[in-house]
C-alpha positions in Angstrom: -26.7 -40.8 25.5 -25.4 -40.8 21.9 -22.6 -38.2 22.2 -22.3 -38.1 18.4 -25.5 -36.1 18.4 -23.4 -33.2 19.6 -21.9 -32.8 16.1 -25.2 -31.8 14.4 -26.1 -29.7 17.5 -22.8 -27.9 17.2 -23.3 -27.3 13.5 -26.7 -25.7 14.2 -25.3 -23.5 17.0 -22.5 -22.3 14.7 -24.9 -21.5 11.8 -27.4 -19.7 14.1 -24.7 -17.6 15.7 -23.4 -16.8 12.2 -26.8 -15.6 11.2 -27.0 -13.5 14.4 -23.6 -11.9 13.6 -24.5 -11.3 10.0 -27.7 -9.4 11.1 -25.7 -7.3 13.5 -23.3 -6.3 10.7 -26.1 -5.5 8.3 -27.7 -3.2 10.9 -24.7 -0.9 10.6 -24.9 2.0 8.2 -23.0 1.9 4.9 -22.3 5.6 5.2 -22.5 8.2 2.4 -24.0 7.7 -1.0 -20.5 7.7 -2.5 -19.4 4.9 -0.1 -22.5 2.9 -1.0 -21.8 3.3 -4.7 -18.2 2.0 -4.4 -19.4 -0.9 -2.2 -22.0 -1.8 -4.7 -19.4 -1.8 -7.5 -17.2 -4.2 -5.5 -20.2 -6.4 -4.7 -21.3 -6.6 -8.3 -17.8 -7.5 -9.5 -17.5 -10.3 -6.9 -20.9 -11.7 -7.7 -20.2 -11.7 -11.4 -16.9 -13.5 -10.9 -18.3 -16.2 -8.6 -21.2 -16.8 -11.0 -18.8 -17.4 -13.9 -16.5 -19.5 -11.7 -19.3 -21.7 -10.4 -20.6 -22.2 -13.9 -17.2 -23.5 -15.1 -16.6 -25.6 -12.0 -20.1 -27.1 -12.3 -19.1 -28.6 -15.6 -16.1 -30.2 -14.0 -18.2 -31.6 -11.2 -20.7 -33.0 -13.7 -18.0 -34.8 -15.6 -16.4 -36.2 -12.5 -19.8 -37.3 -11.2 -20.4 -39.4 -14.4 -16.9 -40.9 -14.1 -17.4 -41.9 -10.5 -20.9 -43.3 -11.3 -19.4 -45.5 -14.0 -16.8 -46.7 -11.5 -19.6 -47.5 -9.1 -21.4 -49.5 -11.7 -18.1 -51.4 -12.3 -18.0 -52.2 -8.6 -14.9 -50.1 -8.0 -16.7 -47.7 -5.6 -19.9 -47.7 -3.6 -22.8 -45.7 -5.1 -22.6 -43.2 -2.2 -19.2 -41.9 -3.5 -20.4 -39.9 -6.5 -23.1 -38.1 -4.4 -20.7 -37.6 -1.5 -18.3 -36.0 -4.0 -21.1 -33.5 -5.1 -22.1 -32.7 -1.5 -18.5 -32.0 -0.5 -18.0 -29.7 -3.4 -21.4 -27.9 -2.8 -20.8 -27.2 0.9 -17.2 -26.1 0.2 -18.3 -23.7 -2.4 -21.2 -22.5 -0.2 -18.8 -21.7 2.6 -16.8 -19.4 0.4 -20.0 -17.8 -1.1 -21.5 -16.9 2.3 -18.1 -15.5 3.4 -17.9 -13.4 0.3 -21.4 -12.1 0.6 -20.9 -10.9 4.2 -17.5 -9.5 3.4 -18.8 -7.3 0.5 -21.6 -6.1 2.7 -19.2 -5.3 5.6 -16.5 -3.3 3.8 -18.3 0.2 3.6 -19.9 -0.5 7.0 -16.4 -1.0 8.5 -15.3 2.3 7.0 -18.3 4.1 8.4 -17.9 2.4 11.8 -14.3 3.6 11.9 -15.5 7.2 11.9 -16.9 6.5 15.4 -13.7 4.8 16.7 -11.2 2.1 16.1 -12.9 -0.5 18.4 -16.2 0.0 16.5 -14.5 -0.6 13.2 -12.7 -3.7 14.6 -16.0 -5.1 15.9 -17.8 -4.8 12.5 -14.8 -6.2 10.5 -14.2 -9.0 13.0 -17.9 -9.9 13.2 -18.0 -10.3 9.4 -14.9 -12.6 9.6 -16.6 -14.6 12.4 -19.6 -15.1 10.1 -17.2 -16.8 7.7 -15.4 -18.8 10.3 -18.6 -20.1 11.9 -20.2 -20.8 8.6 -17.2 -23.0 7.5 -17.3 -25.1 10.7 -21.1 -25.2 10.8 -21.5 -26.4 7.2 -18.5 -28.8 7.7 -20.1 -30.4 10.7 -23.5 -30.5 9.1 -22.1 -32.3 6.0 -20.3 -34.8 8.1 -23.3 -35.4 10.4 -25.7 -35.9 7.5 -23.4 -38.6 5.9 -22.7 -40.3 9.2 -26.3 -40.8 10.1 -27.3 -41.6 6.5 -24.6 -44.3 6.3 -25.3 -45.5 9.8 -28.9 -46.0 8.8 -28.0 -47.8 5.6 -25.2 -50.1 6.9 -26.3 -50.5 10.4 -24.6 -49.6 13.7 -22.2 -52.5 13.6 -20.6 -51.5 10.3 -18.5 -48.6 11.3 -15.7 -49.6 8.9 -18.0 -49.3 5.9 -19.3 -46.0 7.2 -16.0 -44.3 7.6 -14.6 -45.7 4.4 -17.5 -44.1 2.4 -17.3 -40.8 4.4 -13.7 -40.1 3.7 -14.4 -39.9 -0.1 -16.5 -36.8 0.1 -13.4 -34.9 1.0 -12.4 -35.2 -2.7 -15.3 -33.0 -3.7 -14.5 -30.4 -1.0 -10.8 -30.4 -2.0 -11.6 -30.0 -5.7 -13.9 -27.1 -5.1 -11.3 -25.5 -2.7 -8.5 -25.8 -5.3 -10.6 -24.1 -8.0 -11.7 -21.4 -5.6 -8.2 -20.8 -4.2 -6.4 -20.8 -7.6 -9.0 -18.9 -9.6 -9.6 -16.3 -6.8 -5.8 -16.0 -6.2 -5.1 -15.4 -9.9 -7.9 -12.7 -10.0 -6.8 -10.8 -6.9 -3.1 -10.8 -7.5 -3.4 -9.9 -11.2 -5.4 -6.9 -10.2 -3.2 -6.0 -7.2 0.1 -6.4 -9.2 -1.2 -4.4 -12.2 -2.6 -1.6 -10.0 0.6 -1.3 -8.0 3.1 -1.4 -10.9 1.3 1.3 -13.0 -0.3 3.3 -10.1 2.3 3.4 -7.4 5.6 2.8 -9.3 4.9 4.5 -12.7 2.3 7.2 -12.0 3.3 7.8 -8.3 -0.3 7.9 -7.1 -1.4 6.5 -3.7 -2.8 3.0 -3.1 -6.5 2.8 -3.6 -6.5 6.1 -5.5 -9.9 6.3 -7.5 -7.9 7.4 -10.6 -6.4 4.0 -10.9 -8.7 1.9 -13.2 -7.6 -1.4 -11.5 -8.6 -0.3 -7.9 -12.1 -1.8 -8.0 -10.7 -5.0 -9.5 -8.2 -5.1 -6.6 -10.9 -4.7 -4.0 -13.1 -7.4 -5.8 -10.1 -9.7 -5.7 -9.7 -9.3 -2.0 -13.1 -10.9 -1.7 -13.0 -13.6 -4.3 -9.5 -14.7 -3.4 -8.9 -14.0 0.2 -12.4 -14.6 1.4 -14.3 -17.0 -0.9 -11.2 -18.9 -1.8 -9.9 -19.1 1.7 -13.3 -20.2 3.0 -13.5 -23.2 0.6 -9.8 -24.0 1.4 -10.2 -24.2 5.2 -13.6 -26.0 4.8 -11.8 -28.9 3.1 -9.0 -28.9 5.7 -11.5 -29.0 8.5 -13.6 -31.9 7.2 -10.5 -33.7 5.8 -8.9 -33.8 9.3 -12.2 -35.1 10.9 -13.0 -37.8 8.4 -9.4 -39.1 8.1 -9.2 -39.3 11.9 -12.5 -41.2 11.9 -11.2 -43.7 9.4 -7.9 -44.2 11.4 -10.0 -44.9 14.5 -11.4 -48.0 12.8 -7.9 -49.2 11.8 -6.9 -48.7 15.5 -9.9 -50.8 16.5 -11.4 -48.0 18.6 -14.8 -48.5 17.1 -17.5 -45.8 17.3 -15.9 -44.3 20.3 -12.8 -43.4 18.4 -14.9 -42.0 15.6 -16.8 -39.9 18.1 -13.7 -38.1 19.4 -12.9 -35.9 16.4 -16.6 -35.2 15.7 -17.4 -34.2 19.3 -14.1 -32.2 19.5 -15.3 -30.2 16.5 -18.6 -29.5 18.2 -16.8 -28.3 21.4 -14.6 -26.1 19.2 -17.7 -24.4 17.9 -18.8 -23.4 21.4 -15.2 -22.4 22.3 -15.1 -20.2 19.2 -18.5 -18.5 19.9 -17.3 -17.7 23.5 -14.0 -16.4 22.2 -15.7 -13.9 19.9 -17.1 -11.9 22.8 -13.6 -11.2 24.1 -12.3 -9.5 20.9 -12.4 -5.7 21.7 -9.8 -3.0 21.8 -9.2 0.5 22.9 -8.7 3.5 20.6 -4.9 3.3 20.2 -4.2 2.5 16.5 -1.2 0.3 17.4 -0.7 -3.1 16.0 0.2 -4.7 19.4 -3.0 -3.4 20.9 -5.1 -4.8 18.1 -3.2 -8.0 18.0 -3.7 -8.5 21.7 -7.5 -8.1 21.2 -7.6 -10.8 18.6 -5.2 -13.1 20.5 -7.4 -12.8 23.6 -10.3 -14.4 21.7 -8.2 -17.2 20.1 -6.3 -18.0 23.4 -9.5 -18.3 25.4 -11.0 -20.6 22.7 -7.8 -22.7 22.8 -7.8 -22.9 26.5 -11.5 -24.2 26.5 -10.5 -26.9 24.0 -7.5 -27.9 26.1 -9.6 -28.3 29.3 -12.7 -29.9 27.8 -10.8 -32.4 25.6 -9.3 -34.1 28.7 -12.8 -34.9 30.1 -13.9 -35.9 26.6 -11.1 -38.4 26.0 -11.4 -39.7 29.6 -15.2 -40.1 29.3 -15.3 -41.7 25.8 -12.0 -43.8 25.6 -11.2 -44.2 29.4 -8.1 -43.4 31.3 -6.1 -46.2 29.7 -6.3 -44.1 26.4 -5.6 -40.7 28.0 -2.5 -40.4 25.8 -4.9 -39.4 23.0 -5.6 -36.3 24.9 -1.9 -35.3 24.8 -1.9 -36.0 21.1 -4.7 -33.4 20.8 -2.7 -31.0 22.9 0.4 -31.5 20.7 -1.7 -30.5 17.6 -3.2 -27.5 19.4 0.3 -26.4 20.6 1.8 -26.9 17.2 -0.8 -24.6 15.6 -0.1 -21.8 18.1 3.7 -22.2 17.7 3.5 -22.1 13.9 1.4 -18.9 14.2 4.0 -17.3 16.4 6.8 -18.4 14.1 5.0 -16.9 11.1 4.3 -13.7 12.9 8.0 -13.4 13.8 9.2 -13.8 10.2 6.5 -11.6 8.6 5.5 -8.8 11.0 7.4 -5.5 10.8 7.4 -5.5 14.6 10.3 -8.0 14.5 13.9 -7.9 13.1 13.6 -10.1 9.9 11.0 -7.9 8.2 12.6 -4.6 9.3 16.0 -5.9 8.0 14.2 -6.8 4.7 12.9 -3.2 4.5 16.4 -1.9 4.9 17.5 -3.8 1.8 15.3 -1.5 -0.3 17.9 1.2 0.0 19.9 -0.6 -2.7 17.0 -1.2 -5.1 14.4 -3.9 -6.1 17.0 -6.6 -6.7 18.3 -6.7 -3.2 14.9 -6.7 -1.6 13.8 -9.6 -3.8 16.9 -11.5 -2.9 16.4 -10.7 0.8 12.7 -11.8 0.7 13.6 -15.1 -0.9 16.3 -15.7 1.7 14.0 -14.9 4.6 11.3 -17.2 3.3 13.7 -20.1 2.8 15.2 -19.6 6.3 11.8 -19.4 7.9 10.9 -23.0 6.8 13.1 -24.6 9.4 11.0 -23.6 12.4 7.6 -24.9 11.1 9.3 -28.1 9.9 10.8 -28.6 13.4 7.4 -27.9 15.0 5.5 -30.3 12.8 8.2 -33.0 13.3 7.9 -32.7 17.1 4.1 -32.7 16.8 4.1 -35.9 14.7 6.5 -37.7 17.0 4.7 -36.6 20.2 1.2 -37.3 18.9 2.3 -40.7 17.6 3.8 -41.9 20.8 1.4 -40.2 23.2 -1.4 -42.2 21.5 0.5 -45.5 22.0 2.3 -45.8 18.7 5.2 -47.6 20.4 3.0 -50.6 21.0 0.4 -50.2 18.2 1.2 -48.3 15.0 -2.5 -47.9 14.2 -3.0 -46.1 17.5 0.0 -43.8 16.7 -1.5 -42.9 13.3 -4.8 -42.1 15.0 -2.9 -39.8 17.4 -1.5 -37.9 14.4 -5.0 -37.6 13.0 -6.5 -36.2 16.1 -3.6 -33.8 16.4 -4.7 -32.3 13.1 -8.2 -32.0 14.5 -6.8 -30.4 17.6 -5.0 -27.8 15.5 -8.2 -27.0 13.6 -10.6 -27.3 16.5 -10.8 -23.5 17.1 -11.1 -22.8 13.3 -14.3 -20.9 13.9 -12.5 -18.0 15.6 -9.0 -18.6 14.0 -10.6 -18.1 10.5 -12.5 -15.0 11.8 -9.2 -13.3 12.6 -8.0 -14.1 9.1 -11.1 -13.3 7.1 -11.6 -9.9 8.7 -8.4 -8.8 7.0 -9.8 -8.4 3.4 -12.8 -6.5 4.9 -10.4 -4.1 6.6 -8.4 -3.8 3.3 -11.5 -2.9 1.4 -12.6 -0.5 4.1 -9.3 1.4 3.7 -9.8 1.5 0.0 -13.2 3.0 0.4 -11.9 5.5 2.9 -9.3 6.6 0.4 -11.7 6.7 -2.6 -14.3 8.7 -0.7 -11.8 11.2 0.8 -12.6 10.4 4.5 -10.9 12.4 7.3 -7.2 11.4 8.0 -8.1 9.7 11.3 -10.6 7.3 9.5 -7.9 6.2 7.1 -5.5 5.9 10.0 -7.9 3.5 11.8 -8.6 1.4 8.7 -4.9 1.3 7.9 -4.2 0.0 11.4 -6.9 -2.7 10.9 -5.5 -3.5 7.5 -1.9 -3.8 8.8 -3.0 -6.2 11.5 -4.9 -8.1 8.8 -1.7 -8.7 7.0 -0.2 -10.2 10.1 -3.2 -12.4 11.0 -3.5 -13.5 7.3 0.1 -14.6 7.3 -0.4 -16.4 10.6 -3.6 -18.0 9.2 -1.7 -19.2 6.2 1.0 -20.8 8.4 -1.7 -22.4 10.5 -3.5 -23.8 7.4 -0.3 -25.1 5.9 0.7 -26.8 9.2 -2.7 -28.4 9.6 -2.4 -29.5 5.9 0.8 -31.4 6.7 -0.7 -33.3 9.6 -4.0 -34.0 7.7 -2.0 -35.1 4.6 -0.1 -37.6 6.8 -3.4 -38.9 8.2 -4.8 -39.2 4.7 -1.7 -41.2 3.5 -2.3 -43.6 6.3 -6.0 -43.8 5.3 -4.9 -44.5 1.7 -2.8 -47.5 3.0 -5.9 -48.8 4.9 -8.1 -48.3 1.8 -5.7 -50.2 -0.4 -5.6 -53.1 2.0 -9.4 -53.1 2.1 -9.7 -53.1 -1.7 -6.9 -55.7 -2.2 -8.6 -58.1 0.3 -11.9 -57.7 -1.5 -10.2 -58.3 -4.9 -8.2 -61.3 -3.6 -4.9 -59.6 -4.5 -1.6 -59.1 -2.5 0.0 -55.7 -2.4 3.4 -54.5 -1.0 2.8 -51.6 1.3 6.2 -51.4 2.9 6.9 -48.4 0.7 10.7 -49.0 0.8 12.8 -46.3 -0.9 14.8 -49.1 -2.4 11.8 -50.0 -4.5 12.2 -48.2 -7.9 8.5 -47.6 -8.2 8.4 -45.9 -4.8 11.6 -43.9 -5.6 10.1 -42.7 -8.9 6.9 -41.7 -7.1 9.0 -39.7 -4.6 10.7 -37.8 -7.3 7.5 -37.1 -9.2 5.7 -36.1 -6.0 8.5 -33.7 -4.9 8.3 -32.0 -8.4 4.5 -31.7 -8.5 4.2 -28.7 -6.0 6.9 -26.8 -8.0 5.2 -27.4 -11.3 1.9 -26.4 -9.7 3.5 -23.2 -8.3 5.0 -22.4 -11.7 1.7 -22.7 -13.4 -0.1 -20.5 -10.9 2.7 -17.9 -10.8 2.7 -17.8 -14.6 -1.0 -17.4 -14.7 -0.8 -14.3 -12.4 2.0 -12.9 -14.5 0.0 -13.2 -17.7 -3.2 -11.7 -16.2 -1.2 -8.9 -14.6 0.4 -8.0 -17.9 -3.1 -7.5 -19.4 -4.0 -5.2 -16.5 -0.8 -3.2 -16.8 -1.5 -2.6 -20.5 -5.2 -1.6 -19.8 -4.3 0.8 -17.0 -1.6 2.4 -19.1 -4.1 2.8 -21.9 -6.7 4.5 -19.7 -4.2 6.9 -18.2 -3.1 7.8 -21.8 -6.5 7.9 -23.5 -9.1 9.1 -20.9 -8.6 12.9 -20.8 -8.7 14.4 -17.4 -8.3 11.0 -15.5 -5.0 11.9 -13.9 -6.4 15.3 -12.9 -9.4 13.7 -11.2 -11.8 15.3 -13.7 -12.9 12.0 -15.4 -13.8 8.6 -14.1 -11.8 5.4 -14.8 -13.4 2.4 -16.6 -13.3 0.0 -13.7 -15.5 -2.6 -15.3 -13.0 -3.5 -18.0 -10.3 -4.4 -15.5 -12.7 -6.5 -13.5 -13.7 -8.3 -16.7 -10.1 -8.9 -17.8 -9.2 -10.4 -14.4 -12.4 -12.6 -14.4 -11.7 -14.1 -17.9 -8.0 -14.6 -17.2 -8.7 -16.4 -13.8 -11.2 -18.7 -15.4 -8.9 -19.6 -18.2 -5.7 -20.0 -16.3 -7.0 -22.0 -13.3 -7.8 -25.1 -15.3 -4.3 -26.5 -15.9 -3.0 -26.4 -12.2 -6.4 -27.7 -10.9 -6.5 -30.6 -13.3 -2.8 -31.5 -12.5 -3.9 -32.6 -9.0 -6.6 -34.9 -10.4 -4.6 -36.4 -13.2 -1.2 -37.0 -11.7 -2.2 -39.6 -8.9 -4.3 -41.5 -11.3 -1.6 -41.6 -14.0 1.1 -42.6 -11.5 -1.2 -45.3 -10.1 -2.0 -46.8 -13.5 1.7 -46.8 -14.4 3.4 -47.8 -11.1 0.6 -49.2 -8.9 0.1 -48.4 -5.3 3.8 -48.3 -4.5 4.3 -45.5 -7.0 1.3 -43.6 -5.5 2.6 -44.0 -2.0 5.9 -42.4 -3.0 4.1 -39.7 -4.9 2.0 -38.7 -1.8 5.1 -38.7 0.5 7.2 -36.6 -1.9 4.4 -34.1 -2.6 3.6 -33.7 1.1 7.2 -33.0 2.2 8.2 -30.7 -0.7 4.7 -29.0 -0.8 4.8 -28.2 2.9 8.2 -26.6 2.8 7.5 -24.7 -0.5 4.2 -23.4 0.8 5.7 -22.1 4.0 8.6 -20.4 2.1 6.2 -18.7 -0.4 3.7 -17.6 2.3 6.4 -16.1 4.6 8.4 -14.4 1.8 5.2 -12.8 0.5 4.0 -11.7 3.9 7.4 -10.2 4.7 7.6 -8.3 1.4 4.1 -6.9 2.1 4.9 -5.8 5.6 8.3 -4.4 4.6 6.5 -2.1 2.2 4.0 -1.1 4.9 7.0 -0.4 7.3 8.4 2.0 4.7 5.0 3.6 4.1 4.8 4.3 7.9 7.6 6.8 7.4 10.7 4.7 7.6 13.5 4.9 4.9 12.1 8.2 3.5 8.5 6.9 3.4 5.9 6.9 0.6 7.0 7.9 -2.9 10.7 7.4 -2.2 13.1 5.1 -4.1 13.0 2.7 -1.2 9.2 2.6 -1.4 9.2 1.9 -5.1 11.7 -0.9 -4.6 9.5 -2.3 -1.8 6.5 -2.2 -4.1 8.3 -4.3 -6.6 9.2 -6.8 -3.9 5.5 -6.8 -2.8 4.3 -7.5 -6.4 6.6 -10.6 -6.5 5.3 -11.6 -3.1 1.6 -11.2 -3.9 1.2 -14.4 -5.9 3.6 -16.1 -3.5 1.4 -15.6 -0.5 -2.1 -15.3 -2.0 -2.1 -17.6 -5.0 0.6 -20.3 -5.1 1.5 -20.7 -1.5 -1.9 -21.3 0.1 -3.1 -23.4 -2.9 -0.3 -25.9 -2.3 -1.7 -27.0 1.0 -4.9 -28.0 -0.9 -2.9 -29.7 -3.6 -1.2 -32.1 -1.2 -4.5 -33.1 0.4 -6.3 -33.4 -2.9 -3.6 -35.8 -4.2 -4.4 -38.1 -1.3 -8.1 -37.8 -1.7 -8.0 -38.7 -5.4 -5.7 -41.6 -4.6 -8.2 -42.9 -2.0 -11.2 -42.6 -4.3 -9.4 -44.3 -7.2 -7.6 -46.9 -5.1 -9.7 -49.8 -6.5 -8.9 -48.8 -10.1 -5.2 -48.7 -9.3 -5.2 -52.1 -7.4 -7.1 -53.8 -10.2 -5.6 -52.1 -13.3 -1.9 -51.1 -13.3 0.9 -51.7 -15.8 4.0 -52.2 -13.6 
């Protein structure tokens, strides 16, 4: 039996179950007419934003398609690459689009379900998140399967090297779309959030999600276009990137089609494990974070356990007992993902000391809570770095790296696949958060009973923790995938150089000035990228602040609740700002590796990729954890600690949270896409660099 057939079967199962869950969500009532009206406004805003974004990104993809086609005619690429680039971008964008559609359909339904009980609200919100998670893995496996069987038909079964070499390039399209989606959506959502908080909470002293705030609908729209559509595209490219890079490394390790089969079959098993895990996510009626967290963990832990057991029989059956070390490489990746999640939760949840201590610094004003949050984020990097270091070492030597470096690198690749194998349910626990956030906003705007808002707040608070954990998980997997892609880049350069009859130095010695320059430039790139995205949020937020102040001043009766705010203007401001400001940081990732390659050759590119991966990983962890801690410190105060809502401590915490918003939802999560896109672009343009470089 051709075990690789399990990959397309797994994709179909994932997509069919996603359809089933979507239908079960849509059967739920949206509630009152007022709830339906607000949900419709959010849905329209999100659709309008994505339409404008996809139009702009479509132009970029058309230009890149032409460039890649010209390179194919110049014999620098195969003709499959331009089309693989388009398919990767299309499926990445489609993943985010489907997730956004179900999220905007589920928000009011979650609010209405919360009337019946906490568990009912959790099930609706989680089911919508599971639609997103299973769509990502389903479309990812479908894309990979289509290209594998197409290339297998074209090249023939004996040409696995050519097949995997062509397959790895479609990740560039997925990464490009993911970066645009993450950056654009992140700018939109955080500009609206920061603007709404600064004028609404701090200046006007009105509650969060108060319908009098003109930016409140834009904030809810942003939750969907940034934290759902952007995140879906992001994790799609992480998922497919880990699989195709592992497949390419299997060829280098001389494992043949059996080695290629392992990551693809594991992904299919992960689909089944995720589907089974969703049935175990249920809670009682206590609105306590530990109860809800236990419900979500039950599902993810069961899925992880299934992967851990089945992977043993998979590796033994496909590679044999003499390669059973690969199984332990998979386990090391799976364990690393769990441990990074625990570490992130410790540093960002107000259940633990670090965030509670951060909340206490609000007693002396905004400056001290900002200093405390930065310190917490910086300190938190050491644990994920240690976890990833141990995972790299373990996966390398478990797979046989002591005797064969290629096998060791393959071990690192499958460790990344192991970490992402349960993505279907892991992403569900993350994607449900924005739905719960929207549900809380709708409850506030439609003046639901206090117990409804209490339940949606409990779901939202848990969503902050799972979102922070999900970001740590995504960043950790990005580090392992980026390392696998660097190894794939080295193999690609060797392949191209051999074809061109040229010799290349791939020792990447730090004493080589070209490598050293590449390291310095690479280390700086994530910081420049973060600066551009942070600045973009700041510029857009300023426009929202001015607009909200104008409406409070000019619309008579707005503050008294006798007039309705102009929500559409704020949505339009965020949309235009996001489209304009996302171009520079996104193009940076495309241009830098090509420029360094043309100037310094493959040695410079090797240094660039290493420098960007190391500094990008640490910076992304720091920003995500600082932002998550600031957010939960604010919620800790809102729960009644340090004089509660409306106090000076609360206002200081809101300022800290507004700094943390672009940290955790714009710059931080986009950096993990950046470090992988740099590698993908380098692989696609390897032939150009080998044949045409100045130094």
